[in-house]
Backbone as CSV, one residue per row, in Angstrom:
resi,resn,N_x,N_y,N_z,CA_x,CA_y,CA_z,C_x,C_y,C_z
1,MET,33.362,95.920,71.730,32.335,96.135,70.739,32.126,97.630,70.602
2,SER,32.342,98.163,69.462,32.086,99.559,69.231,30.715,99.673,68.563
3,ILE,29.708,100.011,69.363,28.322,100.042,68.852,28.138,101.294,68.059
4,LYS,27.830,101.165,66.829,27.417,102.280,65.988,25.994,102.032,65.545
5,GLU,25.740,100.927,64.901,24.405,100.551,64.541,24.341,99.036,64.503
6,LEU,23.589,98.516,65.438,23.391,97.063,65.575,21.920,96.774,65.468
7,HIS,21.572,95.501,65.520,20.211,95.050,65.364,19.922,93.992,66.424
8,TRP,18.735,94.025,66.991,18.337,92.917,67.883,17.168,92.229,67.277
9,LYS,17.017,90.932,67.571,15.880,90.193,67.077,15.590,89.020,68.002
10,LYS,14.340,88.628,68.006,13.901,87.481,68.769,14.341,86.222,68.053
11,SER,14.851,85.225,68.811,15.428,84.022,68.179,14.379,83.261,67.366
12,THR,13.261,82.914,67.989,12.141,82.249,67.311,10.844,82.868,67.832
13,ALA,9.744,82.617,67.156,8.476,83.266,67.478,8.048,83.028,68.937
14,ASN,8.239,81.830,69.461,7.795,81.569,70.830,8.951,81.450,71.826
15,SER,10.062,81.978,71.499,11.241,81.949,72.350,11.265,83.161,73.300
16,ARG,11.973,83.020,74.406,12.222,84.132,75.319,13.645,84.650,75.145
17,GLN,14.284,84.253,74.066,15.650,84.652,73.840,15.757,85.663,72.674
18,PHE,16.591,86.689,72.909,16.868,87.699,71.888,18.368,87.719,71.642
19,SER,18.763,88.149,70.452,20.166,88.252,70.095,20.444,89.653,69.583
20,ILE,21.668,90.122,69.883,22.130,91.386,69.309,23.114,91.003,68.225
21,LEU,22.866,91.531,67.013,23.626,91.156,65.818,24.338,92.338,65.225
22,ASP,25.543,92.081,64.742,26.288,93.028,63.920,26.364,92.366,62.560
23,GLY,25.474,92.718,61.660,25.333,91.961,60.417,24.771,90.602,60.760
24,LEU,25.513,89.552,60.441,25.090,88.197,60.784,25.767,87.667,62.049
25,ALA,26.749,88.375,62.555,27.497,87.936,63.707,26.743,88.256,65.004
26,GLU,26.563,87.228,65.823,25.877,87.421,67.115,26.878,87.924,68.141
27,LEU,26.543,89.094,68.730,27.413,89.710,69.734,26.998,89.424,71.161
28,CYS,25.684,89.407,71.402,25.172,89.223,72.754,23.885,88.411,72.696
29,LYS,23.572,87.745,73.822,22.309,87.038,73.986,21.580,87.551,75.189
30,ILE,20.264,87.655,75.068,19.427,88.071,76.187,18.401,86.979,76.401
31,ASN,18.336,86.464,77.621,17.351,85.455,77.987,16.385,86.044,78.983
32,ARG,15.122,86.089,78.649,14.102,86.600,79.533,13.465,85.454,80.304
33,LYS,13.215,85.686,81.588,12.580,84.646,82.421,11.200,84.319,81.893
34,ASN,10.377,85.347,81.652,9.071,85.215,81.034,8.629,86.569,80.551
35,ILE,7.432,86.612,79.953,6.977,87.876,79.340,6.721,88.995,80.332
36,ILE,6.386,88.665,81.577,6.029,89.715,82.534,7.100,90.034,83.564
37,SER,8.206,89.326,83.526,9.235,89.538,84.534,10.447,90.281,83.942
38,ALA,11.061,91.082,84.805,12.289,91.791,84.399,13.531,90.923,84.675
39,ALA,13.342,89.753,85.255,14.456,88.859,85.535,14.898,88.168,84.260
40,GLY,16.178,87.712,84.256,16.697,87.022,83.086,18.201,86.901,83.141
41,GLY,18.791,86.753,81.976,20.236,86.638,81.871,20.747,87.313,80.617
42,LEU,22.042,87.731,80.710,22.671,88.366,79.567,23.997,87.709,79.322
43,GLU,24.359,87.556,78.064,25.686,87.083,77.679,26.286,88.120,76.750
44,THR,27.388,88.709,77.202,28.063,89.741,76.368,29.485,89.311,76.168
45,GLY,29.832,88.962,74.959,31.211,88.513,74.714,31.544,87.310,75.569
46,VAL,32.476,87.478,76.488,32.841,86.381,77.391,32.199,86.485,78.782
47,LYS,31.476,87.567,79.020,30.849,87.754,80.337,29.400,87.327,80.311
48,ARG,28.962,86.783,81.486,27.571,86.382,81.656,27.057,87.084,82.901
49,TYR,25.819,87.598,82.803,25.203,88.331,83.868,23.853,87.690,84.216
50,ARG,23.494,87.780,85.495,22.208,87.318,85.948,21.428,88.542,86.427
51,ILE,20.171,88.630,86.032,19.319,89.758,86.433,18.260,89.232,87.395
52,LYS,18.219,89.787,88.609,17.190,89.481,89.596,16.334,90.732,89.751
53,SER,15.042,90.525,89.906,14.149,91.696,90.054,13.325,91.562,91.326
54,GLN,13.066,92.718,91.931,12.195,92.803,93.108,11.245,93.977,92.906
55,GLY,9.979,93.764,93.303,9.016,94.825,93.205,8.169,94.694,91.934
56,VAL,7.119,95.524,91.859,6.229,95.485,90.725,6.167,96.857,90.042
57,ILE,5.673,97.871,90.756,5.573,99.187,90.168,6.941,99.885,90.113
58,ASN,7.608,99.922,91.245,8.982,100.435,91.308,9.882,99.220,91.461
59,LEU,10.580,98.882,90.425,11.408,97.684,90.402,12.859,98.010,90.816
60,THR,13.477,97.034,91.460,14.898,97.076,91.735,15.503,95.889,91.055
61,LEU,16.446,96.143,90.153,17.152,95.066,89.481,18.556,94.954,90.052
62,THR,18.989,93.715,90.222,20.362,93.451,90.590,20.988,92.706,89.452
63,ILE,22.013,93.276,88.859,22.696,92.684,87.714,24.072,92.272,88.155
64,SER,24.265,90.961,88.316,25.556,90.483,88.811,26.235,89.586,87.773
65,GLU,27.541,89.736,87.689,28.317,88.911,86.804,28.387,87.501,87.421
66,GLU,28.202,86.498,86.587,28.243,85.120,87.101,29.557,84.863,87.774
67,GLY,29.485,84.260,88.984,30.658,83.933,89.725,31.134,85.032,90.649
68,GLN,30.496,86.227,90.562,30.861,87.340,91.411,29.629,87.825,92.162
69,ASN,29.504,87.520,93.419,28.344,87.937,94.207,28.591,89.258,94.949
70,ALA,29.830,89.664,95.080,30.143,90.896,95.766,29.975,92.100,94.831
71,ASN,29.464,93.203,95.347,29.331,94.444,94.603,28.598,94.308,93.274
72,PRO,27.310,93.880,93.307,26.564,93.777,92.062,26.185,95.184,91.541
73,ASN,25.872,95.259,90.253,25.342,96.483,89.678,23.865,96.544,90.036
74,GLU,23.346,97.759,90.318,21.961,97.876,90.708,21.239,98.915,89.855
75,MET,19.932,98.677,89.669,19.120,99.576,88.886,17.775,99.735,89.542
76,GLU,17.367,100.993,89.643,15.993,101.333,90.123,15.180,101.699,88.892
77,LEU,14.035,101.064,88.716,13.155,101.319,87.584,11.819,101.873,88.040
78,LYS,11.287,102.876,87.335,9.992,103.456,87.621,9.180,103.507,86.329
79,TRP,7.886,103.319,86.464,7.011,103.391,85.293,6.671,104.841,84.950
80,ILE,6.670,105.723,85.957,6.268,107.099,85.778,7.349,108.032,86.247
81,GLY,7.550,109.108,85.581,8.523,110.093,85.961,9.374,110.565,84.804
82,PRO,10.201,111.581,85.024,11.003,112.107,83.936,12.073,111.115,83.453
83,ASP,12.582,110.331,84.382,13.526,109.281,84.015,12.932,107.956,84.508
84,ASN,13.050,106.945,83.706,12.440,105.668,84.078,13.361,104.763,84.838
85,GLY,14.611,105.153,84.990,15.516,104.296,85.773,16.888,104.888,85.918
86,LYS,17.574,104.436,86.957,18.966,104.818,87.189,19.739,103.535,87.377
87,PHE,20.762,103.358,86.595,21.624,102.188,86.629,22.957,102.591,87.259
88,VAL,23.298,101.998,88.393,24.523,102.295,89.085,25.413,101.075,89.031
89,LEU,26.551,101.248,88.349,27.516,100.136,88.296,28.221,99.972,89.649
90,ALA,28.785,98.820,89.905,29.512,98.572,91.128,30.646,99.577,91.270
91,SER,31.186,100.053,90.153,32.281,101.051,90.173,31.818,102.444,90.535
92,GLY,30.491,102.672,90.585,29.938,103.974,90.898,29.443,104.769,89.706
93,GLU,29.796,104.338,88.497,29.332,105.036,87.289,27.792,104.941,87.227
94,GLN,27.137,106.001,86.745,25.697,106.034,86.702,25.193,106.372,85.300
95,TYR,24.076,105.681,84.947,23.424,105.882,83.647,21.928,105.961,83.902
96,LEU,21.239,106.752,83.090,19.798,106.891,83.191,19.124,106.164,82.060
97,TRP,18.000,105.520,82.351,17.176,104.823,81.391,15.934,105.679,81.162
98,LYS,15.644,105.981,79.911,14.565,106.920,79.636,13.767,106.514,78.412
99,CYS,12.472,106.709,78.503,11.594,106.516,77.343,11.698,107.772,76.482
100,THR,12.017,107.601,75.199,12.172,108.750,74.304,10.977,108.918,73.394
101,ASP,10.184,107.858,73.212,8.953,107.906,72.391,8.086,106.730,72.790
102,LEU,7.118,106.979,73.648,6.277,105.921,74.212,5.459,105.229,73.101
103,LEU,4.892,105.998,72.200,4.039,105.386,71.156,4.802,104.434,70.209
104,ARG,6.088,104.722,69.992,6.879,103.859,69.147,7.735,102.881,69.949
105,GLY,7.654,102.939,71.283,8.420,102.027,72.125,9.907,102.256,72.088
106,ARG,10.325,103.514,72.003,11.744,103.820,71.892,12.302,104.234,73.250
107,TRP,13.501,103.711,73.544,14.166,103.939,74.845,15.614,104.288,74.631
108,ALA,16.274,104.839,75.643,17.663,105.218,75.521,18.388,105.228,76.862
109,TRP,19.691,105.017,76.802,20.570,105.210,77.943,21.136,106.627,77.829
110,LEU,21.149,107.348,78.950,21.736,108.672,79.017,22.885,108.643,80.023
111,ASP,23.868,109.505,79.811,24.895,109.697,80.813,24.245,110.491,81.954
112,ALA,24.367,109.971,83.194,23.700,110.594,84.331,24.223,112.017,84.578
113,ALA,25.474,112.259,84.361,26.049,113.570,84.658,25.705,114.605,83.580
114,SER,25.902,114.256,82.328,25.720,115.246,81.240,24.321,115.210,80.618
115,GLN,23.551,114.141,80.870,22.221,113.913,80.251,22.304,113.719,78.743
116,ASN,23.520,113.450,78.224,23.680,113.156,76.800,23.223,111.734,76.501
117,ARG,22.535,111.572,75.351,22.096,110.253,74.960,23.331,109.436,74.525
118,LEU,23.410,108.207,75.036,24.516,107.334,74.705,24.121,106.258,73.703
119,ILE,23.062,105.519,74.038,22.623,104.384,73.181,21.120,104.431,73.093
120,ALA,20.567,104.367,71.865,19.144,104.387,71.614,18.651,103.048,71.114
121,PHE,17.430,102.698,71.511,16.831,101.433,71.132,15.505,101.726,70.409
122,LYS,15.462,101.271,69.118,14.303,101.605,68.275,13.711,100.355,67.668
123,PRO,12.562,99.907,68.153,11.904,98.717,67.578,11.580,98.954,66.098
124,THR,11.675,97.868,65.338,11.397,97.963,63.902,10.182,97.176,63.467
125,ASP,9.578,96.467,64.417,8.343,95.742,64.050,7.274,96.003,65.118
126,LEU,6.019,95.882,64.723,4.898,96.246,65.577,4.873,95.529,66.915
127,LEU,5.303,94.257,66.919,5.301,93.449,68.145,6.622,93.552,68.894
128,HIS,7.514,94.393,68.417,8.787,94.671,69.103,9.659,93.422,69.220
129,ARG,9.621,92.595,68.208,10.477,91.382,68.178,11.838,91.673,67.589
130,SER,12.007,92.873,67.031,13.280,93.258,66.460,13.409,94.749,66.522
131,GLY,14.660,95.211,66.388,14.890,96.637,66.413,16.346,96.992,66.176
132,ASN,16.609,98.287,66.168,17.951,98.817,65.960,18.500,99.415,67.220
133,ILE,19.786,99.324,67.365,20.536,99.914,68.489,21.479,100.911,67.856
134,GLU,21.417,102.165,68.284,22.273,103.194,67.731,23.070,103.825,68.867
135,SER,24.363,103.896,68.695,25.242,104.507,69.704,25.711,105.861,69.243
136,GLU,25.706,106.798,70.184,26.183,108.141,69.886,27.397,108.498,70.739
137,CYS,28.112,107.488,71.147,29.274,107.717,72.029,30.469,106.907,71.564
138,ASN,31.626,107.428,71.805,32.847,106.711,71.440,33.767,106.489,72.644
139,ASN,33.392,107.036,73.794,34.304,107.016,74.921,33.920,105.997,76.016
140,LEU,32.945,105.177,75.807,32.604,104.161,76.801,33.527,102.970,76.740
141,ASP,33.813,102.399,77.890,34.588,101.148,77.959,33.770,100.069,77.215
142,GLU,34.460,99.220,76.471,33.772,98.207,75.669,32.872,97.290,76.481
143,ASP,33.338,96.856,77.663,32.537,96.002,78.537,31.244,96.690,78.973
144,ILE,31.349,97.966,79.314,30.190,98.724,79.758,29.217,98.935,78.586
145,GLU,29.766,99.224,77.419,28.973,99.413,76.218,28.191,98.135,75.872
146,GLU,28.830,96.986,75.978,28.139,95.712,75.743,27.062,95.471,76.764
147,LEU,27.369,95.760,78.031,26.370,95.546,79.108,25.191,96.472,78.887
148,LEU,25.411,97.739,78.573,24.316,98.679,78.336,23.488,98.286,77.134
149,ALA,24.131,97.801,76.073,23.397,97.348,74.874,22.518,96.129,75.209
150,ALA,23.059,95.171,75.891,22.296,93.953,76.233,21.179,94.283,77.236
151,LEU,21.520,94.993,78.286,20.497,95.338,79.307,19.436,96.256,78.723
152,GLY,19.821,97.201,77.863,18.875,98.071,77.211,17.898,97.351,76.315
153,THR,18.392,96.362,75.608,17.520,95.526,74.743,16.548,94.765,75.619
154,HIS,17.040,94.170,76.698,16.193,93.446,77.646,15.106,94.352,78.205
155,LEU,15.462,95.558,78.623,14.488,96.484,79.233,13.520,97.008,78.185
156,THR,13.986,97.255,76.952,13.085,97.709,75.873,12.004,96.668,75.652
157,VAL,12.371,95.402,75.564,11.421,94.331,75.331,10.498,94.207,76.564
158,PHE,11.051,94.293,77.761,10.239,94.198,78.997,9.197,95.297,79.046
159,PHE,9.605,96.557,78.949,8.674,97.659,79.054,7.646,97.638,77.936
160,ASN,8.094,97.381,76.697,7.176,97.362,75.579,6.193,96.208,75.639
161,SER,6.572,95.096,76.242,5.646,93.962,76.443,4.523,94.393,77.381
162,TRP,4.874,95.068,78.485,3.858,95.556,79.413,2.975,96.632,78.791
163,ILE,3.558,97.471,77.997,2.756,98.531,77.330,1.760,97.880,76.364
164,MET,2.185,96.863,75.600,1.282,96.182,74.687,0.194,95.462,75.445
165,ILE,0.512,94.838,76.596,-0.503,94.171,77.427,-1.532,95.191,77.890
166,GLY,-1.068,96.381,78.296,-1.969,97.424,78.729,-2.907,97.909,77.630
167,VAL,-2.350,98.075,76.441,-3.132,98.508,75.280,-4.197,97.445,74.939
168,LEU,-3.796,96.165,74.940,-4.761,95.095,74.657,-5.865,95.056,75.696
169,PHE,-5.497,95.267,76.963,-6.483,95.254,78.038,-7.492,96.397,77.832
170,ILE,-6.989,97.580,77.500,-7.909,98.714,77.262,-8.794,98.412,76.056
171,LEU,-8.232,97.886,75.015,-9.054,97.534,73.822,-10.139,96.512,74.168
172,LEU,-9.822,95.536,74.956,-10.831,94.539,75.378,-11.953,95.208,76.145
173,ILE,-11.608,96.136,77.013,-12.653,96.830,77.786,-13.542,97.656,76.872
174,VAL,-12.911,98.405,75.962,-13.662,99.246,75.042,-14.557,98.423,74.112
175,LEU,-13.998,97.323,73.580,-14.753,96.497,72.663,-15.842,95.679,73.324
176,SER,-15.728,95.436,74.627,-16.759,94.614,75.324,-17.984,95.412,75.703
177,ARG,-17.959,96.712,75.463,-19.142,97.546,75.813,-20.126,97.654,74.721
């Protein structure tokens, strides 16, 4: 999959499933465990991944390909800091996950070595049920590009869900006074 400009959208209003689309063609599926968990599953082309999460404030994600328990991909996620996460593939390749615009819920993958932006995620609706994926790289392996696109969509929805919950909580406090 050569990602240049793709779209993600929620399957149905009350579903926990998102799809990555190239026009009308579905390229990947993202299944979220629930609204508050980073756990879930990804389907990219012919590969399926399982996401396990541990922790609350500082999360550790284990992303393993179905049927392969040895050498899973790992990711450390933080809510606060200059970078919000580091994704280390089993092969040793590293990518950074970063918030690029908190108010608009925009996120991106960066190359860990060069700090160049690779793939950007930009929600297109207020509730973040859909958005665009823009790639600025041509040299990534197709499997890695698909994994980053699917995992990035999953993480964009996860972080933005928590941010919206926080905003609603603050509004409830302010309005109840």
